[in-house]
C-alpha positions in Angstrom: -92.8 143.2 35.3 -94.3 146.6 36.1 -97.7 145.0 36.3 -96.5 142.2 38.4 -94.9 144.6 40.9 -98.1 146.6 41.0 -100.2 143.5 41.6 -98.2 142.3 44.7 -101.0 143.2 47.1 -103.4 141.3 44.9 -101.0 138.3 44.9 -101.2 138.2 48.7 -105.0 138.3 48.6 -105.3 135.7 45.8 -102.8 133.4 47.6 -105.0 133.7 50.8 -108.0 132.6 48.7 -106.1 129.6 47.3 -105.0 128.5 50.7 -108.7 128.7 51.9 -109.7 126.4 49.0 -106.8 123.9 49.5 -107.7 120.4 50.8 -104.7 119.2 52.8 -104.3 116.0 54.7 -103.8 116.4 58.4 -100.5 115.2 59.7 -100.4 112.1 61.9 -97.9 113.6 64.3 -96.1 116.7 65.3 -92.6 117.4 64.0 -89.3 118.1 65.8 -88.1 120.5 63.1 -89.3 122.2 59.8 -87.0 122.6 56.8 -87.9 124.9 53.9 -86.0 124.0 50.8 -85.8 126.3 47.8 -83.6 128.8 46.0 -83.7 132.3 44.5 -87.2 133.8 44.0 -88.7 130.5 45.1 -86.6 130.2 48.2 -86.6 133.7 49.7 -90.0 133.1 51.2 -88.5 130.5 53.5 -85.9 133.0 54.7 -88.6 135.6 55.5 -90.9 133.2 57.2 -88.1 131.7 59.3 -87.4 135.1 60.7 -91.1 135.9 61.3 -91.6 132.6 63.2 -88.4 132.9 65.3 -90.1 134.7 68.1 -93.2 132.5 68.4 -92.4 128.9 67.3 -90.8 126.5 69.7 -90.2 124.2 66.7 -87.0 125.1 64.8 -87.6 126.3 61.3 -84.5 126.2 59.0 -83.9 127.0 55.4 -82.0 124.9 52.9 -80.6 126.1 49.5 -78.8 123.2 48.1 -79.1 119.8 46.4 -78.9 117.8 49.7 -80.4 117.9 53.1 -78.8 118.1 56.5 -78.2 114.8 58.2 -80.8 115.5 61.0 -83.7 115.4 58.6 -85.7 112.2 59.2 -89.2 110.8 59.6 -89.9 113.3 62.4 -89.3 116.4 60.2 -91.5 118.4 57.9 -89.8 119.5 54.6 -91.6 122.2 52.6 -90.3 122.3 49.0 -90.7 125.6 47.2 -90.1 125.5 43.4 -92.2 128.0 41.4 -91.4 126.4 38.1 -91.5 122.9 39.6 -88.3 122.1 37.8 -85.5 123.6 40.0 -83.0 120.8 40.0 -81.5 121.5 43.4 -85.0 121.5 45.1 -86.1 118.4 43.2 -83.0 116.6 44.5 -83.6 117.7 48.1 -87.3 116.7 47.8 -86.5 113.2 46.6 -84.0 112.8 49.4 -86.6 113.9 51.9 -89.0 111.3 50.6 -86.3 108.6 50.8 -85.9 109.5 54.5 -89.6 109.3 55.1 -90.0 112.9 56.1 -93.3 114.6 55.8 -93.2 116.6 52.5 -95.4 119.5 51.4 -94.9 121.6 48.3 -95.5 125.0 46.8 -95.3 125.1 43.0 -97.0 126.1 39.8 -96.4 122.7 38.1 -93.5 120.8 36.5 -91.8 117.8 38.0 -92.5 119.0 41.5 -96.3 118.9 41.0 -95.9 115.4 39.5 -94.0 114.2 42.5 -96.7 115.7 44.8 -99.4 114.0 42.9 -97.6 110.6 42.7 -96.9 110.6 46.4 -100.1 112.2 47.6 -98.4 115.2 49.2 -100.0 118.3 50.4 -99.5 121.0 47.7 -100.3 124.6 47.1 -100.6 125.1 43.4 -100.0 128.7 42.4 -100.4 130.5 39.0 -97.6 129.8 36.6 -95.8 131.5 33.8 -94.2 134.4 35.6 -90.6 135.1 36.9 -90.3 133.4 40.3 -89.0 136.6 41.8 -92.3 138.3 41.0 -94.4 135.6 42.9 -93.1 136.1 46.4 -96.6 136.9 47.7 -97.7 133.3 46.9 -94.7 131.7 48.6 -94.8 133.6 51.9 -98.6 133.2 52.1 -98.4 129.5 51.4 -95.5 129.0 53.9 -97.3 130.8 56.7 -100.5 128.8 56.0 -98.5 125.6 56.2 -97.0 126.7 59.6 -100.6 127.3 60.8 -101.8 124.0 59.4 -99.0 121.9 60.9 -99.8 123.3 64.4 -97.0 125.8 64.9 -97.5 128.9 66.9 -97.6 131.6 64.2 -97.7 135.4 64.7 -100.8 137.2 63.6 -99.8 137.2 59.9 -103.4 137.5 58.6 -103.8 140.9 60.1 -100.4 141.9 58.9 -101.3 140.8 55.4 -104.5 143.0 55.5 -102.6 146.0 56.8 -100.0 145.7 54.1 -102.5 145.2 51.3 -104.5 148.2 52.4 -101.4 150.4 52.7 -99.9 149.4 49.4 -103.2 150.0 47.6 -104.0 153.3 49.3 -100.5 154.7 48.9 -99.6 153.2 45.5 -98.6 156.5 44.0 -96.4 157.3 47.0 -94.6 154.0 46.8 -93.9 154.6 43.1 -92.6 158.1 43.5 -90.6 157.4 46.6 -89.0 154.5 44.9 -88.0 156.7 41.9 -86.3 159.1 44.2 -84.4 156.3 45.9 -83.4 154.9 42.5 -81.9 158.2 41.5 -79.7 158.1 44.6 -78.6 154.5 43.9 -78.1 154.9 40.1 -74.5 154.3 39.0 -73.4 152.9 42.3 -72.9 149.5 43.9 -75.8 148.8 46.3 -75.0 147.6 49.8 -78.0 146.5 51.8 -77.6 146.4 55.6 -80.3 145.5 58.2 -80.8 145.4 61.9 -82.0 142.2 63.6 -85.0 140.5 62.1 -84.6 142.0 58.6 -81.7 140.0 57.2 -84.0 138.1 54.9 -85.5 141.3 53.6 -82.0 142.7 52.9 -81.3 139.5 51.0 -84.6 139.9 49.0 -83.7 143.5 48.1 -80.2 142.5 47.0 -81.7 139.7 44.8 -84.2 142.1 43.2 -81.4 144.6 42.4 -79.3 141.8 41.0 -82.0 140.4 38.7 -84.2 143.3 37.8 -81.7 146.1 37.6 -78.7 144.0 36.7 -76.6 145.5 39.5 -73.9 143.8 41.5 -74.2 144.3 45.3 -74.4 142.5 48.6 -76.3 142.4 51.9 -75.4 141.8 55.5 -76.9 142.3 59.0 -76.2 144.1 62.2 -74.7 143.0 64.6 -72.7 140.3 62.7 -71.3 142.8 60.1 -70.0 144.9 63.0 -67.6 142.1 63.8 -65.9 142.0 60.4 -67.3 143.8 57.4 -67.4 147.2 59.1 -63.6 147.2 59.1 -63.6 146.7 55.3 -65.1 150.2 54.9 -61.6 151.6 55.4 -61.5 150.9 51.6 -65.0 152.2 50.9 -65.8 155.2 48.8 -68.6 157.0 47.0 -69.0 154.4 44.3 -71.0 152.4 47.0 -74.5 153.4 48.2 -75.9 151.9 51.4 -79.5 151.1 52.1 -80.0 150.6 55.9 -83.2 148.8 56.8 -84.7 149.7 60.2 -87.9 148.6 62.0 -89.8 149.2 65.2 -89.0 146.0 67.0 -85.2 146.0 66.7 -83.1 145.3 69.8 -82.2 148.5 71.6 -78.5 147.7 71.4 -78.8 147.1 67.6 -80.6 150.4 67.3 -77.6 152.1 69.0 -75.2 150.1 66.7 -77.2 151.3 63.6 -76.8 155.0 64.6 -73.0 154.6 65.2 -72.7 152.6 62.0 -74.3 155.5 60.1 -71.7 157.9 61.4 -68.9 155.5 60.4 -70.3 154.8 56.9 -70.9 158.5 56.2 -67.1 159.1 56.5 -66.6 156.9 53.4 -69.7 157.5 51.3 -72.3 160.2 51.2 -74.8 157.8 49.7 -76.6 156.4 52.7 -80.4 155.8 52.7 -82.3 154.7 55.8 -85.5 152.9 55.0 -88.4 152.4 57.5 -92.1 151.6 57.1 -94.7 153.2 59.3 -96.9 150.1 59.2 -97.8 149.0 62.7 -97.0 145.3 62.3 -93.4 144.2 61.9 -94.5 141.7 59.3 -96.5 144.4 57.4 -93.3 146.6 57.6 -91.3 143.9 55.8 -94.0 143.4 53.1 -94.2 147.2 52.5 -90.5 147.7 52.3 -90.2 144.7 50.0 -92.8 146.3 47.7 -90.9 149.6 47.8 -87.7 147.8 46.9 -89.4 146.1 43.9 -90.3 149.5 42.6 -86.8 150.8 43.2 -85.4 147.9 41.1 -87.9 148.7 38.4 -86.9 152.3 38.2 -83.2 151.3 38.2 -83.7 148.9 35.3 -85.1 151.8 33.4 -82.3 154.1 34.3 -79.7 151.4 33.5 -81.3 150.7 30.1 -81.6 147.0 30.8 -84.3 144.4 30.1 -85.8 143.8 33.5 -87.1 140.3 32.4 -83.7 139.2 31.0 -82.0 136.3 32.8 -80.1 134.9 29.8 -77.0 134.3 32.0 -79.0 131.9 34.2 -80.5 130.2 31.1 -77.0 129.8 29.8 -75.8 128.2 33.1 -78.8 125.8 33.0 -78.1 124.9 29.4 -74.4 124.2 30.2 -75.3 122.0 33.2 -77.8 120.0 31.1 -75.1 119.1 28.7 -72.6 117.9 31.3 
């Protein structure tokens, strides 16, 4: 996993090269809505891209993380199915339903049943390198999804420049990312992580929580401002120093949410001294997300070492899948 985290900027570059080589069929029409369907490490790319596209795309982009599709999906919709292994049962179910409804379907996968479906139905597909944990291949999913948004005629932000800025920064400051992450991990060690974000970073908060769950074997949760100000903030009356808060900030947050974040910090510090504010000095909001995600990956790596756990171990998920297969 250490090498996979280190290679994240290379994944972004390689994925860009794969997209450039892809031969996709042009759509016969424009679509009323886009649905990205996928779960876990395969699905988080959809959540990130949906947030990045919110300020530029007039076409709704939604994310699905279940076996079935919303009722509104029909022949006028594009469904992008993301399953790294190609065998995610929920995503396969949703993909088959999309085909039954005559929706346009495109896929991102490394193989498995998903690639067979794509080949059998002549679907547009981005085939990525296989054999790794899905959570370590996010660079391929976000690149493929943004490329599909471009290809299908949506108004995308300048993600290519953001990619290059993030790649350059992560490579030039590799030692700083690693050492800063180690310092953060020491502050989080032995505590329950709570990841909060301001507007536009909810998907990043979810990604960080997932990485702490899987890599470091830590239970925690994530939520976003301003929504958590209307409910969860009250729960901190029962908070204490067994919790550590990561507060994600960025340069484009709404001015009222920036005020909320500062007030929230004052409130949270009354209940726990463990509050970390994370920002990136990258110029592009998208590059900021990529850099903070990379930082968090290193934090999860250091925490796995401190916790004495196997960063690659997902036996509990394997057990769940085995039980499901027998029923």
